[in-house]
N, C-alpha and C positions, 0 to 999 in steps of 0.2 A: 616718781617716787623712787630713788636709788639708794641700792642693797651692797653695805659691803658682805665679803664672801663671812669674818665672824658676825655679823648680824644675820647671817642665813640660820650658819651652823644655830648658832644660839638659840633661834628660835625653833628650831627642826628637834633638839635639842629637850626644846619644856614642852612641845608638843609630846614627845616620842616618851616621857616622864612623868606625864600630866595623870593616866588611871589605870588602874589595875583591869587586863580583859580576863575573865571568868567564865567558865563553860562548864558545861553542865553533862553528862551523856548517861542517860538513864537506862537502865538496862530491861526496863519495862515499861513501855508509859503511859501502862491503864492502872498504877500503880501510883496514889497518888500519896503521903504522908504528913499527916500535924506535925508543926515544925516543932524544934526541940530545945529547950535549953540548956544544955550541957552537951559536950561534945567528949569523951578519948582520942586520944593520940596513936597512933601505932606504928613502930617505926619495922616491926616485925608481924605476918601472921600470928593474930593471937590462937591460942590452941583450947577455944571453947568453939560453940556452933554460932554459930551468926550467917545472914545474907549482902550478898553484894547488891545491892541499890544502884549503882554505878557507878561513874569515873568523873571526876571535879580536877577543873587543869586553869590555874592562872599561871597567867602569863603577862610582864610590864618589865622596862628597864630600871626599874628602881632597884629598892631594895629586899632581898629576901623576908625580910621581916614582914610588912606589907602584901606581901604575895601569899604569905602563910595562915594571915590572921583574914584575909579577903574569901579565899580556902576557906578557913572554919566556918567563918561566915555562913557561906553559900551551903556547906554540909548541917548547921544548924536548920539555914532554912529549907531545905529537903527533906527533916525529920532523921537524917540521920543519928543514930548513937552515939557512932564513928571514925573513923579513918583511918586506912594505912596509907602511908605517905609509902611512894616511890624514892629511888632516889634526882636529889634534884640536878637538872639540865642547863647546861650555862651554854649558850651561843656566841658567839661576837660576831657582829657584822661590820663588814669593811666598805667602804661608800667613798667618791671619788668627786673634785670639781673639778673643772679644767678649762680656763680660759686663755683667747693669746697672751695673755698677760699673768697670769701666777694658774700655781695647781695644788690642792689640795688635798689629803687622807687624814680620812677620819675613821673612827670607830666606838660599835656603843654595845655593849655587853647585853645580852637579852636573856632576863630567867626564864625557867618554865618549875611550875612543881606541880605534882600531879599523884590525884593520891583517889584509892576505892573508898566507896559509901558504903559503910555497912548499918545491916538494925542488926540487936542482937535476937538468937533466936527466943524462945522462953521455951524453959527445961520442961 
C-alpha cells in the first residue's frame, strides 16, 4: 500500500485532533469528594476562603472551547466547586518530511488550559 505525502499529513492531523487530553494532579490523594452539579469559573483569585484541591490540565490540537468544556467536566467530576483559570498556552510544533523527491514542512498549534480546582470553605 502506497501513501502520498498529503495522505500521511491528513492522517496525522486527523489523529492529533481527535481527543482532548485531561490530567488531574490532586494536592492530597487521600481526600475524595463527591461530584458537583455546578461550577463557578474565576479568571483571577477570588477574595473569599477556599481550598485548592488540585490542578487540572487539558491539551489538544483542536479548539479551546473543547478544552474548556473538558476541563470544567473534569472539575465537576472530582468535586470542585470552582476553578481558577490560568492564562492559556499555545505551542506551535513544526515538523518536516523529506525524501529524495519531495520535502514538506508542516506545523500544528497545540492548545493547553490549566486551572486550579477549588472547594469553598464553609463560613
